[in-house]
C-alpha positions, 0 to 999 in steps of 0.5 A, spaced: 502 315 298 501 311 304 497 304 302 490 303 306 491 296 307 496 290 305 494 283 302 501 279 304 498 273 300 499 276 293 506 277 295 507 269 293 503 270 287 507 270 280 506 276 276 502 273 270 497 271 275 497 277 279 495 281 272 490 276 271 487 277 278 487 284 277 483 283 270 478 279 273 477 283 279 478 290 277 475 289 270 471 282 268 467 281 274 465 289 275 463 289 268 459 283 269 456 285 275 454 292 273 451 289 266 447 284 271 445 290 275 443 294 269 439 288 266 435 287 272 434 294 273 431 294 265 427 288 267 424 291 273 422 297 269 420 293 263 416 289 267 413 295 271 412 298 264 408 292 261 404 291 267 402 299 267 401 297 259 396 291 261 393 295 266 391 301 261 389 296 256 384 292 261 382 299 263 381 301 256 377 295 254 373 296 260 371 303 258 370 300 250 365 295 253 361 299 257 360 304 252 357 299 247 353 297 253 351 304 254 349 304 247 345 298 248 342 302 254 341 308 250 337 304 245 333 301 250 331 308 253 329 311 246 324 305 246 322 306 253 320 313 252 318 312 245 310 314 245 308 312 238 312 305 240 308 304 246 301 306 243 303 301 237 304 296 243 298 297 246 293 297 240 287 293 241 282 295 235 282 296 228 282 292 221 287 288 218 290 293 215 291 297 221 295 292 224 299 291 219 301 298 219 302 298 226 307 292 225 311 296 220 311 302 225 314 297 230 319 295 226 321 302 225 325 301 231 330 297 227 332 304 224 336 305 231 340 299 229 344 303 224 346 308 229 350 303 233 353 297 229 355 294 235 348 292 236 346 286 233 338 286 233 332 288 237 326 284 239 320 286 243 316 280 246 309 282 247 303 280 251 298 283 247 295 277 243 292 282 237 298 284 235 301 281 228 308 278 229 314 282 225 321 282 225 321 286 231 315 284 235 314 277 237 308 274 241 310 272 248 306 266 247 311 263 242 317 264 247 319 258 251 318 258 258 325 254 259 329 260 255 336 261 258 336 269 257 328 269 260 329 265 266 336 269 268 332 275 267 326 273 271 331 271 276 334 278 277 328 281 279 329 287 276 327 292 271 333 291 266 339 287 266 345 285 261 346 278 261 350 273 258 347 266 256 348 260 251 343 260 245 341 253 243 339 255 236 345 259 234 350 254 239 354 260 242 354 265 248 350 271 247 350 278 251 343 281 251 340 287 254 333 285 257 328 291 259 321 291 261 317 296 257 311 300 261 306 298 257 301 294 262 302 294 269 300 287 270 304 284 264 309 288 261 312 287 255 320 285 254 325 289 250 331 284 248 337 288 245 343 283 242 350 286 243 354 284 237 360 279 240 364 281 234 364 288 236 366 286 244 371 281 241 374 286 237 375 291 243 379 285 246 383 284 240 386 291 240 391 290 245 398 287 246 395 282 251 390 277 251 384 279 254 377 275 256 370 277 258 368 272 263 363 271 269 364 270 276 366 263 275 371 265 270 367 262 264 369 265 258 363 270 255 367 273 249 374 271 247 379 273 241 380 266 241 376 260 238 374 254 243 376 258 249 370 256 254 373 257 261 379 261 264 384 258 269 386 264 274 393 266 274 397 270 280 400 274 274 393 276 271 389 283 271 382 283 273 377 289 272 369 289 274 365 292 269 360 297 272 354 296 268 355 289 267 354 287 274 358 280 275 362 280 269 369 283 268 375 283 264 381 278 265 387 279 262 393 274 262 399 278 262 403 277 256 410 273 257 412 274 250 416 280 252 420 276 257 422 271 252 424 276 247 428 280 253 431 273 255 433 272 248 436 279 247 440 279 254 443 272 252 445 276 245 448 282 250 451 277 254 454 273 248 457 280 245 459 282 252 463 275 253 466 276 246 468 283 248 471 281 254 475 275 251 478 279 246 480 284 251 483 278 255 487 276 249 489 283 247 491 284 254 495 278 254 499 279 248 501 286 251 503 284 257 506 277 254 513 281 252 513 284 259 512 278 263 517 274 259 522 280 260 521 280 267 522 272 268 528 273 264 530 278 270 528 274 275 532 268 272 538 273 271 538 275 278 538 268 281 544 267 277 547 273 280 546 270 287 550 264 284 555 268 282 554 268 275 553 275 272 550 274 265 546 279 261 539 279 258 537 279 251 535 286 250 532 284 243 525 287 242 525 290 249 522 296 247 523 303 250 518 303 255 519 302 263 521 294 262 526 296 256 529 301 260 529 296 266 532 291 262 538 295 259 539 298 266 540 291 268 545 289 262 549 296 264 549 294 271 552 287 269 557 290 264 559 295 270 560 289 275 564 285 270 568 291 269 569 292 276 571 285 277 576 285 272 579 291 274 579 288 282 582 282 279 587 285 275 589 290 281 590 284 285 594 281 280 598 288 279 599 288 287 602 281 287 606 283 282 608 289 285 609 286 292 614 281 288 618 287 284 618 291 291 622 285 294 626 284 288 628 292 288 629 292 296 634 286 295 637 289 289 638 296 292 641 292 298 646 289 293 647 295 289 649 299 296 656 296 295 657 298 288 656 305 288 661 306 293 666 302 290 665 306 283 666 313 287 672 310 290 675 308 284 673 315 280 676 319 286 683 315 286 683 316 278 682 324 279 687 324 284 692 320 280 691 325 274 692 331 279 699 328 281 701 328 274 698 335 273 693 333 268 687 338 271 683 337 265 682 330 265 681 330 273 675 335 271 672 330 266 673 325 272 670 329 277 664 331 272 663 323 271 663 322 278 657 328 279 653 324 274 653 318 277 652 320 284 646 324 281 643 318 278 644 314 284 641 319 289 635 321 284 630 316 287 624 320 284 622 321 277 620 328 278 626 333 280 627 340 280 629 344 273 635 346 278 637 339 279 636 337 271 641 343 269 646 340 274 646 333 270 646 337 264 652 341 266 656 335 268 654 332 261 656 338 257 663 338 260 664 331 258 662 332 251 666 338 251 672 334 253 670 329 248 670 335 242 677 337 245 674 344 246 672 345 239 665 347 240 661 354 242 657 353 248 651 358 250 647 357 255 642 362 258 637 360 264 632 364 268 632 363 275 625 363 276 624 356 273 629 353 277 624 350 282 619 348 277 618 340 277 619 336 271 621 328 269 628 327 270 632 327 264 627 329 260 631 335 257 638 332 258 636 327 252 635 332 247 641 335 249 645 329 249 642 327 242 644 334 240 652 332 241 652 325 240 648 325 233 649 332 231 655 335 233 660 329 234 660 328 226 662 335 225 670 337 224 669 345 226 665 351 227 660 347 232 655 351 236 650 349 241 645 354 244 640 352 250 635 357 253 630 356 258 626 361 261 619 363 263 614 366 258 606 367 260 607 363 266 610 357 262 616 354 261 620 355 254 626 351 253 630 351 246 635 347 244 639 349 238 645 346 234 648 347 227 650 339 226 648 334 221 640 335 223 635 330 224 632 326 218 625 328 216 621 322 219 624 323 226 622 330 225 614 329 223 614 323 229 616 328 234 611 334 232 606 328 231 607 325 238 608 318 235 611 315 241 611 308 238 615 310 232 620 314 237 621 308 241 623 304 235 629 309 234 632 308 241 634 315 242 630 316 248 626 321 246 620 316 246 621 315 253 621 323 255 614 323 251 611 318 255 614 321 262 611 328 260 605 325 258 604 321 265 606 328 269 603 333 265 597 330 261 596 334 254 598 340 257 605 340 254 608 340 247 615 339 243 616 341 236 622 340 232 625 344 226 631 341 222 636 344 217 642 340 216 649 344 217 645 350 219 640 349 224 636 344 228 632 346 234 628 343 239 622 347 243 619 345 249 613 348 252 611 346 259 607 348 265 610 351 271 609 346 277 612 347 283 614 341 289 609 341 294 
């Protein structure tokens, strides 16, 4: 797959630092960034939710307070349209008892207060001086003209109004609904209904945010907290005007406790996140430690190779992962290189030795070229002398010796044809026959199909020689020698048999088991024959021996048919 871009600056950074960079850029920073984005998103959502909750609380408080004021307004309506109450307020004539009963009748409107527990009291200030003062009814003459609520109501110049004022007698701010009654066109009586501050404060308290009932100048009229006189406006505050309480509004300080709580939770979240990332960093470091260490060892070993030192890496703890395979592969490569170096070095030594041997052989060949001619001439002179004396048998023996020597000199290769091997064997048998004074029965059968097959030279002759020298020589008569060489199942089968003294048991077992080391200790040439056949035929040959002294000793050879190319 083709890379989209390459950053060559990373090529010079150590592998461990690369892993750290990958962890920071691909794991640590993305997790922190995503967490920050998520937290900011949650903060925004929580802030919006808190704002909506505060707005809803303000709206709910406004509705609740307006309901309380509406109930005060409803009570004023009952009083305004109460026919009996209006007649009682306009009473001018009667005895004392009548006026007392009339006062009790006016006090009857207090029963309305039981319907609305959020209304504190109800008072009527009347200009009718004939009426008796009661719990509800107060003469207007007893009302000081500098009373706060009265002056504020007069200033409104309206039939009714809800006002807040400071009551000097009770030393507190009070809220009242003031309304003129339709008793006298010139001097109308005044109905004053006091609204319970506790009821208003209760409506403000039932919220998660702090709320205040304030006037236009942010003077605190009702507060859930004591000793709050004035509010300092804030940008984050929420305000809502009261529809039935003109000039007044609900002021809400958006609670910041949730922010502090959220910040604490975020700090806890980031602390846990940091611990998790730190643990993952430690775990990642431990996991990659062995890999980085082995990689450093590979780097050091590679640097040593550049300096000609082929050293293996300690594979202990390498494991079976890719790094372990790399370490084991590197060690195998180093072993192979060392082996090749040793082989090349040995071959070079052998080449030098072979060159020396070649020169020695060439020198000896030049020297020995003179010796064979001298020997052939000498043997030929002996053969001719024997013929002159009439000793033809001796002349024939000397001729066989000459043939054998000539074959040994002419054979420059170790591999010869079976035909040439038999020529040498025939010459040797002639010498052996002369030595035994023809007191031996010889039977040789050769299949012409194998005459051109190739075998190591003198590999068959050595067994023929052993049959005569170690078998038949020690017998006095009835000597018998048989040799068969033929083709069976596309293979060469050679059998050499005699009725001599036999072969000792240890030598038979060594021949059957191919114990070349033991055969070489006997000095009979059989070990050499085994070795040369092994080099030429590999494992595709067999030689077996059976020996019964003075009865039968048979050597069987099974060889592949190979022809000269």
